N, C-alpha and C positions, 0 to 999 in steps of 0.2 A: 755382643756384649751388652750384660744385664742393663735395663736402665737404673739409673740413681735418681731419688727425689731429690727436689730442691732442698728440701728440709734438712737430708742427710748432708749434701754439697756444702750448704752454709755453716754447719755446726762442725764438719771435720777439720781436723787439724793434717790428716794425711794428703799433702801436696804433692804433685808432680805424678798423679796419675792419672790414667786414661779413664775417661767417663764418658755416658751416654746419659742424656738428659731428652726430656719433652716436655712441651708444654705452650703456653700460649704468649705471644709477645705484648705486652705491657706497653713498651715504648722504643723506638729505634732511632737513636739520634746520631747524627756525624756520619752518617751511613757507616759507621763502626761499632757502637754499644748497642747490644740487644737487652732489654730487661725482662728475663723470663720468668715466669709464674706457672706452678704446675697444682696450685691449689694445697698442697701440704703443708705451706708456711704462709704466713704475710709477707714475708720477704721476698725479694724478687733475687735471681742470681744474674749478675752481669757476664754475659757471654762476648767478647772480644773477636771482632771479625776483622781477616785480610782483607779489608774492600779491594784492593788493588789488585788482587788474584782471584775475585769473585766475579761472576758474569753479571752484567748490568741486570739482565732479565731476572736474576734470582733477586739481587738488591732491591728491586722495585716490589717485590712480592713479600718484604718482610714489612708487614705494616700492623698495625695495632690491631691484635684481635686474632691475626694468623697463627695457626698451629703450627710448629716446628720441631724438628729431631736435629739434635746437635751432638757431635761426638768431638771431643777435643780433650785439651791436658786442664786437670784444676790446678790452680798455681794459687799463691799467696796473693792477695790484691793489693796493689800500691795505692788505690785511689781509698778516700774517706767513705765511712759508714758501711763497708763491708770488708769480711773477712778473707773473701776467696771469689776467684772468676774462673772463667773457663776460656782458654783460648782455642779459639775453634778451629778446626781441621776439617770437618765434614758437616754441611747443612743442608737439611732436606725439607721444602715445605710439603706439610703433609695435609694443611688445609689453608686456602686462601681466605683473605676479608677483604672485601671491598673498602678502602678507606672513606668513599665518599658515601656510602649504606651503612657501615657500621655504626649503631647507635651509642657505643660505650667509650668513646675517644676521652684520651686523658686530659679531662679538665674537670672541673666540679659541677655535677648534676644533681638536681632536687631529687628528693626522695619522691615526689612524686610522679615525676619523669622516670625513675627507677621502676616504681611498680608497675608502670605501664610496659615496662620491658623486664618484666621479673624472671623470664627466661634466661637472661643475660646479666642481670645485676649482680649476682654472685662473683661475676669477675672481676668486681671493684674489691679494694682493700674493706671497705666497711663490711660489706655482704659476705665476704669470705672469711671474715674473721667472726662474726655474728654466728654464721654457719656451722663453724668449727667450734665455736663455745658451744652452741645448741647440741652438738653430738656428742660433745663432752659430758655436757649435763645429763643426757639422756642415758649415757653408760653410768653415769654416777647415780642416778636415780635405783637403776636395777642392781648395781653393786652394792647400795646400801643396803635395800629390802633383801637381797640373795645373802648377804653375808649376816644379816638378823633373822633367819629362818623363816622368812616369809615366802608363801608360794604365789608364783604369778597366775593370776587368772584372766583369760579372754573372756569379757562379758558381751552380750548381744548388742551388736549396732543397731540391727531392726526389733524394735519391743513394742509391746500392746500396753507398757505402762507408761506414765508419767512422773518420774521420781521426783520432780521438783513441784509439782502441782502448779505448775507456771501455765500449762496450755500453750506456750510459743514452741510449737514442736513442727517440724518436716513431716509431711503426710507420706507415706509410702504405700501407693497404689499401683495394681497392674490394669484399673480400668482408664480407658481412654477419654482424654478429656470430652465434657459434652456427653458420652456415652454410658454413663455409669447407670447400673440398674436400679430401679426404685422399689421400695417394699410399699406394703398396703399403707403405710403412713405418708408416704410421698419423702422420705428420706432415702439416701443412698443405702441400698442394701450391701452393706461391707462380707456379709455371708458368703456371696458369689464371689468374692474378692478373693489375691491369690492365697491368702494367709485364712482366710474366712472370718477376718475380724478387723477391726479399724487397727491400723500398727504405723508407727512413726519412726524417724531416727531417733536414737537414744539423746537424752539430755545428761546420763549420768549413767555410771554402772554400778552403782552404791547397793541398790536394793538387792539385785543378784549377786553382789559381791558377800554382803552380808550372810546370804545362805550358805556361802561357801566358808566364810570364817566360822560359822556354827558347825563346822565339820572338820577341816582343817587348821583351824585356830588362828591363824595369822596368815593373811592375803593380799594381794594388793592388784589392783587394775591400773594401766596405762595405755590409754586408746585414745581414738577420736570420738568426740561429743558434739553435739550440733544444737545450735539456739537458733529458733526463726523469728529474733527480734528485730527491728527495724531500727537498730542503735549503730548511728555512724558516728562512734566517738573513738579515741586513740586507746581506748582499752578492751573494746569489744570487737568479737570476730563472730561469725555462724557456724564456723568448722574450727574447731582447737581440738587440742589434746589434753586429758585430765588423768592426775595421779589419785589414785582412791585406795588407800590402805583400810582395812577392816580386821579388829582384832578383838577375840572373843577373850572375856573376863577382865576386859581394859575399862575402867572408869574416865571421867573427863580428865581426872589429874592424871592419869596417865596417857592420855590423847594430847594434852597438851606437853607432856615430856617428849611424845613421840614426834610431834611436828617440830618443836624447837632441836631436838637432835637429829632429825632428817634434814632440815632446811640447813643447818651450820655444816652437816657432813657434805652434802652436795657442793654448796659455795666452797668451802675449804679445798675437795677436790679440784673445782676448775681453777682457782688460785696458786694451785701446785702444778696443775698441766697444763693453763692456758696463757702462759706468762706475756708471750709476745704478743698474742691478740687481745689480751686486757689492757697492755701496754698503749697498744695502739687506741682502743676504743676509750681508754681513759684520756687520751689526748684529745681526741674527738670531742669527748663528752666536756671537757673543759673549754673549748672553742665554742661548742652549742651555748654553755652557760654565759660566756661572756656575751652573747647577743641578746640575753634575757634582760628585763628591768632589774636592777639589784634587790628589791623584795621577793623576786621569783627565783632567784638563784639558789642552787644549793650550797649548801656549808660545806658538805665533803665532794671531795671527787671522787669517781668511780671507783677506784679499789679502796680506798679509804672506805668508802660505802660498805663495801663488800666485808670489810674487816670489821667495819662498825656491827654488823650482825653476828660474825662468827665469835667477837670477841666479848659480846654484852650478853649479861642473862636476860633472855625475856622478860619485861615487867607483867606481872598477873594482874588486872583490874577487873572487878564485877562491872557489869552494864550499868549498875546503878550508880556506883562510884564514878565512872567514867562521865555520866548525865550530869552529875553534879558539877563536875570539873568543867563541862562544856559551857553549863548553862553559867556560871559564875566567871566565864573567861572574858580577857578583853575583848577579842573580833565579836564573841556572842552580845555583850552589853553595849558596844560600839555599831552593832549591826553591821560587822562586815562580812559575817556568814552569809550566803546566799540562801542558806536553808536555816534560819535560826532554831535554836535549842529552847524552846520554851518549857516542855513538859517530858516527864518520864512516860515511855512508849515510842518516843521518836525513832524511827529509822535512821539509821547514822548513814552519814553521805562520804564520799571520799575526804573532803575537805574537813570534817572532823576527825575522820580518823587520822588525817595526816598531821593535824594539830597536836593530838594527842603523843604520836610518835615523834615528830620534830621539834615541836616548841614546847611541850610539858614535860613529859618524860626523858626526850632526848637518847632514846633505845626503843628497839623493837617491842611492841606492847599486843599482849592476848587478852583481847576481853571475853568474859565468859559471862552466863545465866543473862540471857536475854530475854525480852518479853516474849510470851508464847505465841501471841498473836502476830509477832512479823517474823515466826521461822517457822519451817516445814513441820508437818505432820507427824513424821518419826521419830523427832526430838525428846528426850525422857523430861516428862513433866517435873519441875520440883516440888517439894512438900508444900511450897506457898502457894500452889495453885496458879500462879500467874508468869511464873518464868519457867525456861526451859534449860536442861544443861548443854547448851551450845555454845561455842568458843570460834572467834575468828583470831588470826594473826594478822597482825598489821605492820608494814614495812615502810620506811622512808620513801619518800617521792613516788610511792604507788597507793599506799591505803592497804585496802585487804588484798591479801595472797594466799591466804588459807580459810576455808571455812570448814567446821567439824562440829561432832556432837557427840555425846553418849547416846545412842539409840534408845527408844523405849520397848524395853523388853517385855513388859506386863501385858499380856492379851486384852484384858477388860478396858485397861486405861487407853491402849491403841484403838479399840473398836470404836469408844467414844469419841477419842479425837477424829478418824474419820468421819464418824456421823456427822461431827459438826461441820466439816469443811465438804460433806457432800462427796465423799471418795467412796467409790463404787468396792465393797467388800469382795465382790465376785470377782472382780479385775485382781485384785491382790490377795487371791486366797493362798496362793503358794506362801507369801510373805506372813500372813496371820499364821501358818502352819509352824513357823518357826517359834511362834511364843505359845503354840499349843503342844510341842514337844520337844522336851528339852530346852526350856527357853533359860538366857544368862544374859549378865550383863555383858555389852558390848560395846566398841565404839569406832570411830574411824572420821577420817576428814578427806576433804577435796582441795586440790592444789592446780590450778589452772596452769600446764607448763609452759604456755606462751606469756603468761605473767610473770613466771620466774625469769626465764631468758631475757626479758623485757628489763626486769631489776639488773640482771647479772651482766647485761651488754650494755646497759645505759641509755639505749633507743627510746626515743619518746613516742614512737608509735608503735601498738601491738601488731599491726600489718608488716612493720619491716622485720619481724623476729620468724616469723613462719614462711617456707618457700614461696607457697602461692596462695594467698590471704582469700578467704572467700566471707565478701561483706554484701551488703544489699545493693542489687544492681552491678555487682560484680563476681562472675564465675569465668574470667578469662583463663587460658591457661589449660 
């Protein structure tokens, strides 16, 4: 008999049919009621066993975490909180689970404990819900771009360029430790390495995506990126996934339009297709908020926060206007900001971004026209000579979620900016070629996928929205 998913069984109205279901035991109570889950839904299906006619050795093996196969009759449930249940005719233990050793017992576990058991944490309600939402979000990303004429481009994971100019990259080498050959200057001779030059894991696919946008028009990348930053925060990972669209003939205004439309589309998709998981995560979020001091609590529930984004126009504000608002704000005047705002040119921190979104404008905000000296070399210089056509999208509870810009398409200006930052022209000869052979206005942005998942699920720590988090001193699993 074909196996049915728990999702189908808890939503069908076709009762009194013979079914087969396989999954993992969440709980087994009164030697009679098995709560079974197979990952297809946050809901369990109750399987009622005739314990008087079931062998004692089988009953002992029905433990939390055990994998079982059940054949029985699907009937309308008499109990509360469930539409259906299975009257068990046959039960087979597919995989035992020793209750004295199985770490994910049916009780509350700390997220720290669950990170140490990341290979099993997805069997909990919270993590199964988060990962199903993550999967749907991933699909929604591709769906949006494919339906809007974008071409999906796979950019290199191993690269010789540093797109961010940050210098905090993971080195890729075939040399053995302490055995790297040296050149006449006493430095490592990378000409003898596998790629014949110094290479790293990518921090962004943007520069390569730009080359494809200047031939295919509209492209996007969606792949892993890496940062060798020693950041132990709730918002940083050493390995994460980036969504990066690049569009030819699009200016900053078009870039802002695209980012807003894209974000609203993918969140709407999840609101429509992950109702059960979002309702569970909404309740979890409310419980978490109750434990916080009053001033730190979110004014909105999780689902309300998602609708807040999809139903509100994003407010567009220049960096200069934002600095004036922040400088004259109560928290700044009363020295409540950890990083006080005193003058134009300050690099905005998460506390400033959240103030603008949550307290001042009370809607998502897009900041644009940032000071050139706090932004990357490839951003288009404005006529004032001191700001660039950059933009950041700011969200409640998280601050910056998108960073983008109109790219500098003028060869001479780009050369001057690279010289000022001591960026080697020879390393980026191919990037400069785009400005020599058929240059045009073009723009794009980057969105850290895990930050989007974090916002959508209401999880407080970014390590809890990726299957196996990579952070400083942690490469387990």
